[in-house]
TORPA-4810 file (N, C-alpha, C, O; in nm, 3 decimals):
<nodes>
NODE_1_8.727_8.563_8.006_8.820_8.455_7.981_8.908_8.492_7.863_8.857_8.528_7.757_M
NODE_2_9.039_8.484_7.879_9.132_8.518_7.773_9.206_8.394_7.727_9.255_8.315_7.808_M
NODE_3_9.213_8.378_7.598_9.282_8.263_7.540_9.385_8.311_7.440_9.366_8.416_7.378_L
NODE_4_9.491_8.238_7.422_9.596_8.275_7.328_9.562_8.234_7.186_9.483_8.143_7.163_N
NODE_5_9.622_8.305_7.092_9.613_8.269_6.952_9.733_8.183_6.917_9.816_8.151_7.003_T
NODE_6_9.742_8.144_6.791_9.864_8.081_6.742_9.978_8.181_6.754_9.956_8.302_6.743_Q
NODE_7_10.098_8.134_6.775_10.210_8.224_6.799_10.317_8.211_6.693_10.326_8.111_6.622_T
NODE_8_10.398_8.314_6.682_10.519_8.312_6.602_10.632_8.347_6.697_10.638_8.459_6.747_Q
NODE_9_10.721_8.255_6.722_10.833_8.278_6.812_10.788_8.328_6.949_10.855_8.412_7.009_S
NODE_10_10.675_8.279_6.999_10.628_8.317_7.131_10.550_8.448_7.134_10.503_8.487_7.241_G
NODE_11_10.534_8.515_7.023_10.460_8.641_7.014_10.311_8.608_7.003_10.269_8.541_6.909_F
NODE_12_10.231_8.654_7.100_10.089_8.621_7.103_10.005_8.745_7.130_10.052_8.842_7.189_T
NODE_13_9.881_8.739_7.086_9.784_8.844_7.116_9.655_8.777_7.159_9.620_8.669_7.111_I
NODE_14_9.582_8.843_7.251_9.456_8.791_7.300_9.363_8.908_7.332_9.406_9.023_7.339_K
NODE_15_9.235_8.875_7.351_9.136_8.975_7.386_9.036_8.916_7.484_9.001_8.798_7.477_S
NODE_16_8.990_9.000_7.575_8.885_8.958_7.667_8.749_8.960_7.597_8.651_8.908_7.651_A
NODE_17_8.741_9.020_7.477_8.614_9.036_7.406_8.574_8.914_7.324_8.457_8.899_7.287_A
NODE_18_8.670_8.825_7.296_8.639_8.705_7.219_8.755_8.607_7.224_8.872_8.646_7.230_F
NODE_19_8.720_8.480_7.222_8.820_8.373_7.216_8.863_8.355_7.070_8.788_8.392_6.980_A
NODE_20_8.981_8.301_7.045_9.023_8.276_6.907_8.917_8.196_6.830_8.871_8.091_6.875_P
NODE_21_8.880_8.249_6.714_8.779_8.190_6.625_8.639_8.189_6.686_8.549_8.122_6.635_N
NODE_22_8.621_8.264_6.794_8.491_8.271_6.859_8.419_8.400_6.825_8.475_8.489_6.762_G
NODE_23_8.293_8.409_6.867_8.214_8.529_6.837_8.263_8.652_6.913_8.296_8.645_7.032_P
NODE_24_8.266_8.764_6.842_8.306_8.892_6.900_8.187_8.948_6.977_8.073_8.943_6.929_I
NODE_25_8.212_9.000_7.095_8.107_9.059_7.177_8.038_9.171_7.099_8.106_9.254_7.037_S
NODE_26_7.905_9.174_7.101_7.830_9.271_7.020_7.860_9.416_7.058_7.835_9.505_6.977_S
NODE_27_7.911_9.441_7.177_7.946_9.578_7.215_8.051_9.637_7.120_8.060_9.759_7.106_V
NODE_28_8.129_9.551_7.057_8.237_9.595_6.967_8.194_9.597_6.821_8.278_9.598_6.732_H
NODE_29_8.063_9.597_6.796_8.009_9.591_6.661_7.912_9.706_6.636_7.885_9.787_6.725_T
NODE_30_7.859_9.713_6.513_7.761_9.815_6.477_7.630_9.797_6.552_7.548_9.889_6.555_C
NODE_31_7.608_9.683_6.612_7.487_9.659_6.690_7.505_9.696_6.838_7.412_9.685_6.918_E
NODE_32_7.625_9.741_6.873_7.655_9.782_7.009_7.718_9.920_7.009_7.681_10.006_6.929_G
NODE_33_7.812_9.942_7.099_7.879_10.071_7.111_7.981_10.096_7.000_8.029_10.209_6.984_A
NODE_34_8.015_9.992_6.924_8.112_10.002_6.815_8.248_10.052_6.862_8.313_10.132_6.794_D
NODE_35_8.289_10.005_6.979_8.419_10.042_7.034_8.519_9.929_7.011_8.483_9.812_7.004_T
NODE_36_8.645_9.967_7.000_8.749_9.866_6.979_8.760_9.774_7.100_8.740_9.817_7.213_S
NODE_37_8.791_9.647_7.076_8.804_9.552_7.186_8.936_9.572_7.260_9.032_9.625_7.202_P
NODE_38_8.943_9.530_7.386_9.070_9.533_7.457_9.163_9.427_7.398_9.119_9.318_7.361_P
NODE_39_9.291_9.461_7.388_9.391_9.368_7.336_9.510_9.364_7.430_9.547_9.465_7.491_L
NODE_40_9.570_9.246_7.442_9.693_9.228_7.520_9.787_9.140_7.441_9.744_9.045_7.377_E
NODE_41_9.917_9.173_7.444_10.015_9.092_7.372_10.138_9.069_7.458_10.171_9.147_7.547_W
NODE_42_10.206_8.958_7.428_10.328_8.920_7.498_10.425_8.860_7.398_10.387_8.823_7.287_T
NODE_43_10.552_8.850_7.439_10.651_8.778_7.362_10.709_8.851_7.243_10.763_8.787_7.152_G
NODE_44_10.698_8.984_7.240_10.757_9.059_7.128_10.909_9.049_7.132_10.968_9.046_7.240_A
NODE_45_10.972_9.046_7.015_11.119_9.043_7.013_11.178_9.166_7.083_11.118_9.273_7.082_P
NODE_46_11.294_9.148_7.144_11.360_9.258_7.216_11.392_9.376_7.125_11.401_9.489_7.171_A
NODE_47_11.410_9.350_6.997_11.446_9.456_6.902_11.325_9.536_6.852_11.340_9.622_6.765_S
NODE_48_11.206_9.508_6.904_11.084_9.577_6.860_11.095_9.727_6.889_11.127_9.768_7.001_T
NODE_49_11.066_9.810_6.787_11.064_9.956_6.803_10.921_10.008_6.816_10.898_10.113_6.876_K
NODE_50_10.824_9.935_6.759_10.683_9.971_6.770_10.599_9.854_6.719_10.652_9.755_6.670_C
NODE_51_10.468_9.869_6.732_10.374_9.768_6.685_10.279_9.830_6.584_10.263_9.952_6.577_F
NODE_52_10.217_9.743_6.505_10.115_9.786_6.409_10.007_9.679_6.404_10.030_9.563_6.437_A
NODE_53_9.887_9.720_6.362_9.779_9.624_6.346_9.695_9.656_6.224_9.684_9.771_6.181_L
NODE_54_9.637_9.550_6.168_9.542_9.560_6.058_9.428_9.465_6.091_9.450_9.346_6.112_V
NODE_55_9.305_9.518_6.097_9.186_9.437_6.121_9.101_9.441_5.995_9.063_9.549_5.948_L
NODE_56_9.071_9.326_5.940_8.995_9.322_5.815_8.899_9.203_5.811_8.912_9.107_5.886_H
NODE_57_8.801_9.215_5.720_8.699_9.113_5.699_8.720_9.052_5.561_8.679_9.110_5.461_D
NODE_58_8.785_8.934_5.553_8.809_8.872_5.423_8.681_8.815_5.360_8.683_8.775_5.243_P
NODE_59_8.571_8.810_5.435_8.446_8.752_5.384_8.349_8.856_5.330_8.236_8.822_5.293_D
NODE_60_8.390_8.983_5.326_8.301_9.090_5.278_8.261_9.063_5.133_8.343_9.019_5.053_A
NODE_61_8.134_9.090_5.099_8.085_9.059_4.964_8.161_9.128_4.850_8.176_9.071_4.742_P
NODE_62_8.209_9.249_4.873_8.279_9.323_4.766_8.430_9.320_4.784_8.499_9.409_4.736_K
NODE_63_8.481_9.220_4.853_8.625_9.207_4.874_8.663_9.237_5.018_8.579_9.277_5.098_G
NODE_64_8.788_9.218_5.048_8.843_9.233_5.182_8.816_9.374_5.236_8.861_9.473_5.177_D
NODE_65_8.743_9.384_5.347_8.699_9.512_5.402_8.785_9.550_5.521_8.802_9.470_5.614_Y
NODE_66_8.840_9.671_5.519_8.929_9.718_5.624_8.851_9.782_5.738_8.772_9.874_5.717_L
NODE_67_8.873_9.731_5.861_8.805_9.782_5.979_8.893_9.868_6.069_8.842_9.950_6.145_H
NODE_68_9.025_9.850_6.062_9.112_9.926_6.153_9.256_9.909_6.111_9.300_9.798_6.079_W
NODE_69_9.331_10.019_6.109_9.476_10.014_6.098_9.533_10.105_6.205_9.478_10.212_6.232_T
NODE_70_9.641_10.063_6.264_9.713_10.147_6.361_9.860_10.110_6.351_9.895_9.994_6.330_A
NODE_71_9.945_10.210_6.367_10.090_10.186_6.361_10.159_10.282_6.456_10.099_10.377_6.506_W
NODE_72_10.286_10.256_6.479_10.368_10.332_6.576_10.312_10.321_6.718_10.325_10.413_6.798_N
NODE_73_10.248_10.208_6.747_10.207_10.178_6.884_10.337_10.157_6.962_10.418_10.072_6.924_I
NODE_74_10.360_10.232_7.070_10.490_10.228_7.138_10.534_10.087_7.180_10.453_10.006_7.226_P
NODE_75_10.662_10.062_7.163_10.720_9.930_7.195_10.703_9.893_7.342_10.697_9.774_7.374_A
NODE_76_10.695_9.990_7.430_10.680_9.962_7.572_10.540_9.922_7.613_10.517_9.882_7.728_G
NODE_77_10.445_9.932_7.522_10.307_9.897_7.554_10.287_9.746_7.538_10.352_9.681_7.456_M
NODE_78_10.197_9.693_7.618_10.163_9.551_7.611_10.013_9.530_7.601_9.964_9.417_7.608_H
NODE_79_9.939_9.641_7.583_9.794_9.631_7.575_9.736_9.758_7.515_9.795_9.866_7.522_A
NODE_80_9.619_9.743_7.454_9.535_9.855_7.415_9.405_9.838_7.491_9.344_9.732_7.488_L
NODE_81_9.363_9.944_7.560_9.239_9.938_7.635_9.120_9.936_7.540_9.130_9.976_7.425_A
NODE_82_9.010_9.890_7.589_8.885_9.894_7.514_8.853_10.040_7.480_8.874_10.130_7.561_E
NODE_83_8.802_10.062_7.359_8.756_10.196_7.322_8.867_10.294_7.287_8.863_10.409_7.332_G
NODE_84_8.964_10.252_7.207_9.067_10.345_7.160_8.996_10.458_7.086_8.912_10.430_7.001_V
NODE_85_9.028_10.586_7.116_8.961_10.697_7.047_8.980_10.691_6.895_9.088_10.657_6.847_P
NODE_86_8.875_10.723_6.823_8.881_10.722_6.676_8.939_10.854_6.626_8.867_10.941_6.578_N
NODE_87_9.070_10.866_6.638_9.145_10.984_6.594_9.264_10.936_6.514_9.315_10.826_6.536_K
NODE_88_9.310_11.019_6.420_9.427_10.983_6.340_9.553_10.970_6.423_9.632_10.879_6.401_G
NODE_89_9.572_11.062_6.519_9.692_11.061_6.604_9.650_11.056_6.750_9.561_11.130_6.792_S
NODE_90_9.714_10.970_6.826_9.687_10.958_6.969_9.804_11.018_7.047_9.915_11.027_6.994_L
NODE_91_9.782_11.060_7.171_9.887_11.125_7.249_10.016_11.043_7.266_10.123_11.101_7.281_P
NODE_92_10.006_10.910_7.263_10.126_10.826_7.281_10.206_10.809_7.152_10.308_10.739_7.152_D
NODE_93_10.161_10.871_7.042_10.232_10.859_6.914_10.170_10.759_6.818_10.208_10.753_6.701_G
NODE_94_10.075_10.680_6.867_10.005_10.586_6.779_9.932_10.662_6.669_9.870_10.766_6.694_T
NODE_95_9.941_10.610_6.547_9.868_10.665_6.432_9.762_10.564_6.390_9.785_10.443_6.394_Q
NODE_96_9.646_10.616_6.350_9.539_10.530_6.300_9.495_10.580_6.163_9.473_10.700_6.144_Q
NODE_97_9.484_10.487_6.069_9.442_10.524_5.935_9.292_10.520_5.920_9.219_10.482_6.011_G
NODE_98_9.247_10.560_5.802_9.104_10.553_5.770_9.067_10.410_5.736_9.140_10.339_5.667_K
NODE_99_8.952_10.370_5.787_8.900_10.237_5.756_8.807_10.248_5.635_8.788_10.357_5.581_N
NODE_100_8.751_10.138_5.592_8.663_10.139_5.475_8.525_10.199_5.504_8.443_10.212_5.413_D
NODE_101_8.499_10.237_5.630_8.380_10.314_5.663_8.404_10.463_5.638_8.312_10.544_5.644_F
NODE_102_8.532_10.499_5.609_8.568_10.637_5.580_8.605_10.721_5.701_8.612_10.843_5.692_G
NODE_103_8.630_10.655_5.817_8.667_10.730_5.936_8.799_10.678_5.991_8.839_10.565_5.964_K
NODE_104_8.867_10.762_6.068_8.992_10.722_6.132_8.962_10.630_6.249_8.863_10.649_6.320_A
NODE_105_9.046_10.531_6.269_9.033_10.442_6.383_8.950_10.319_6.354_8.941_10.272_6.241_G
NODE_106_8.888_10.269_6.459_8.816_10.141_6.458_8.674_10.156_6.404_8.604_10.252_6.436_Y
NODE_107_8.635_10.060_6.323_8.497_10.043_6.280_8.463_9.897_6.298_8.524_9.811_6.235_G
NODE_108_8.368_9.868_6.381_8.341_9.730_6.420_8.270_9.647_6.316_8.222_9.698_6.215_G
NODE_109_8.265_9.516_6.341_8.196_9.424_6.252_8.051_9.466_6.229_7.981_9.511_6.321_P
NODE_110_8.008_9.451_6.103_7.871_9.487_6.065_7.837_9.414_5.935_7.804_9.477_5.835_C
NODE_111_7.846_9.280_5.936_7.827_9.206_5.811_7.685_9.221_5.757_7.588_9.220_5.834_P
NODE_112_7.671_9.235_5.625_7.537_9.250_5.568_7.452_9.124_5.581_7.329_9.132_5.589_P
NODE_113_7.517_9.008_5.582_7.445_8.882_5.600_7.544_8.774_5.640_7.663_8.783_5.610_S
NODE_114_7.494_8.673_5.706_7.578_8.559_5.743_7.683_8.592_5.847_7.690_8.704_5.898_G
NODE_115_7.764_8.492_5.877_7.874_8.507_5.971_8.002_8.538_5.895_8.032_8.474_5.794_S
NODE_116_8.076_8.638_5.943_8.202_8.676_5.880_8.316_8.656_5.979_8.297_8.659_6.100_H
NODE_117_8.436_8.636_5.923_8.559_8.629_6.002_8.623_8.769_6.003_8.622_8.840_5.903_R
NODE_118_8.677_8.805_6.118_8.748_8.932_6.134_8.889_8.898_6.180_8.910_8.847_6.290_Y
NODE_119_8.985_8.928_6.093_9.124_8.889_6.116_9.203_9.010_6.165_9.216_9.110_6.095_V
NODE_120_9.254_8.999_6.288_9.340_9.102_6.345_9.483_9.055_6.330_9.526_8.962_6.398_L
NODE_121_9.557_9.119_6.241_9.699_9.090_6.222_9.777_9.191_6.306_9.757_9.311_6.294_E
NODE_122_9.866_9.141_6.391_9.940_9.227_6.483_10.089_9.204_6.460_10.135_9.091_6.457_F
NODE_123_10.163_9.313_6.443_10.303_9.307_6.401_10.396_9.377_6.499_10.362_9.481_6.555_Y
NODE_124_10.513_9.319_6.520_10.624_9.386_6.585_10.713_9.437_6.471_10.745_9.363_6.378_A
NODE_125_10.753_9.565_6.480_10.830_9.628_6.372_10.968_9.671_6.421_10.988_9.698_6.540_L
NODE_126_11.063_9.677_6.327_11.200_9.713_6.361_11.226_9.864_6.358_11.335_9.908_6.394_D
NODE_127_11.127_9.942_6.316_11.139_10.088_6.323_11.001_10.152_6.314_10.904_10.090_6.270_E
NODE_128_10.994_10.278_6.356_10.870_10.355_6.346_10.840_10.378_6.198_10.932_10.391_6.117_M
NODE_129_10.712_10.383_6.164_10.673_10.405_6.025_10.648_10.554_6.001_10.583_10.621_6.080_L
NODE_130_10.702_10.604_5.890_10.685_10.743_5.853_10.576_10.751_5.747_10.605_10.759_5.627_N
NODE_131_10.452_10.749_5.792_10.337_10.750_5.702_10.243_10.863_5.743_10.229_10.892_5.861_L
NODE_132_10.178_10.927_5.646_10.077_11.026_5.681_9.952_10.957_5.736_9.926_10.841_5.704_P
NODE_133_9.876_11.027_5.819_9.756_10.970_5.880_9.655_10.923_5.776_9.578_10.831_5.801_A
NODE_134_9.656_10.987_5.659_9.560_10.948_5.555_9.619_10.848_5.455_9.567_10.832_5.345_D
NODE_135_9.726_10.782_5.495_9.790_10.683_5.407_9.690_10.574_5.370_9.618_10.524_5.457_A
NODE_136_9.686_10.535_5.242_9.597_10.426_5.203_9.648_10.292_5.255_9.766_10.277_5.289_P
NODE_137_9.558_10.197_5.261_9.589_10.065_5.315_9.711_10.001_5.249_9.794_9.944_5.319_R
NODE_138_9.723_10.011_5.117_9.836_9.944_5.051_9.970_10.004_5.094_10.068_9.930_5.104_D
NODE_139_9.977_10.134_5.120_10.101_10.194_5.169_10.133_10.140_5.309_10.247_10.103_5.338_W
NODE_140_10.030_10.137_5.393_10.048_10.092_5.532_10.098_9.947_5.533_10.196_9.915_5.601_I
NODE_141_10.030_9.861_5.458_10.069_9.720_5.457_10.208_9.701_5.397_10.283_9.615_5.444_E
NODE_142_10.243_9.778_5.297_10.378_9.766_5.238_10.484_9.801_5.342_10.582_9.728_5.358_K
NODE_143_10.466_9.912_5.412_10.563_9.952_5.514_10.569_9.853_5.630_10.677_9.823_5.682_E
NODE_144_10.454_9.802_5.670_10.452_9.701_5.777_10.535_9.580_5.734_10.617_9.531_5.811_I
NODE_145_10.512_9.532_5.613_10.583_9.411_5.569_10.732_9.432_5.553_10.811_9.339_5.572_H
NODE_146_10.773_9.554_5.516_10.917_9.585_5.506_10.983_9.579_5.643_11.098_9.537_5.655_V
NODE_147_10.911_9.622_5.748_10.972_9.636_5.881_10.927_9.530_5.982_10.962_9.539_6.099_H
NODE_148_10.852_9.431_5.938_10.801_9.326_6.026_10.913_9.237_6.077_10.996_9.188_6.000_Q
NODE_149_10.916_9.218_6.210_11.010_9.120_6.268_10.936_9.005_6.335_10.994_8.899_6.361_I
NODE_150_10.808_9.024_6.363_10.724_8.917_6.417_10.578_8.950_6.388_10.541_9.067_6.377_A
NODE_151_10.498_8.846_6.376_10.355_8.864_6.349_10.277_8.760_6.428_10.320_8.646_6.444_K
NODE_152_10.160_8.802_6.475_10.065_8.711_6.537_9.927_8.754_6.491_9.909_8.866_6.444_T
NODE_153_9.828_8.667_6.502_9.693_8.705_6.463_9.591_8.651_6.560_9.614_8.555_6.634_E
NODE_154_9.477_8.718_6.556_9.362_8.678_6.635_9.242_8.691_6.542_9.220_8.796_6.482_L
NODE_155_9.163_8.584_6.531_9.046_8.584_6.444_8.921_8.570_6.530_8.913_8.485_6.619_V
NODE_156_8.823_8.656_6.502_8.693_8.647_6.566_8.585_8.640_6.460_8.612_8.664_6.342_G
NODE_157_8.464_8.606_6.499_8.354_8.597_6.405_8.238_8.685_6.452_8.228_8.719_6.570_T
NODE_158_8.153_8.721_6.357_8.033_8.795_6.397_7.922_8.772_6.294_7.946_8.770_6.174_Y
NODE_159_7.802_8.757_6.346_7.679_8.748_6.265_7.580_8.845_6.331_7.559_8.841_6.452_R
NODE_160_7.521_8.931_6.251_7.424_9.027_6.306_7.308_8.954_6.369_7.263_8.849_6.322_K
NODE_161_7.260_9.011_6.477_7.147_8.952_6.548_7.014_9.003_6.493_6.911_8.937_6.506_K
NODE_162_7.016_9.121_6.431_6.894_9.180_6.375_6.885_9.156_6.227_6.789_9.198_6.163_R
</nodes>
């Protein structure tokens, strides 16, 4: 079942792995296969040159924890399949930065205790970003905000079962 998130100018993102503000399927966490969830988006502005995303846990005990960054996702794409490879550069030109687990690509929810929120911020950008694959989070977010023409978000939750 797929449900829409809140929108900005009709720009929306959704996932088959979790409903907005609902629990994320354990397959996408440290207790499962730890693969990225499938994502689909619609309503991007016609002037979009590429997309970017930032997935983070604002409830982490030592501050906001970064789980995934990706940028230069081609403008012609409308979805990311489940299990995006954890590589800095993908064949379609998408770039993925290092997460706070110290690896390139996606690192799933793995809260030390309690239920945490995982905020996926998804952006339509007015140009491709010229960033190195090892760019730190603050560089990535600065460039995203300079070139953002639309933003949507999807929030999921997770609590460890063990």
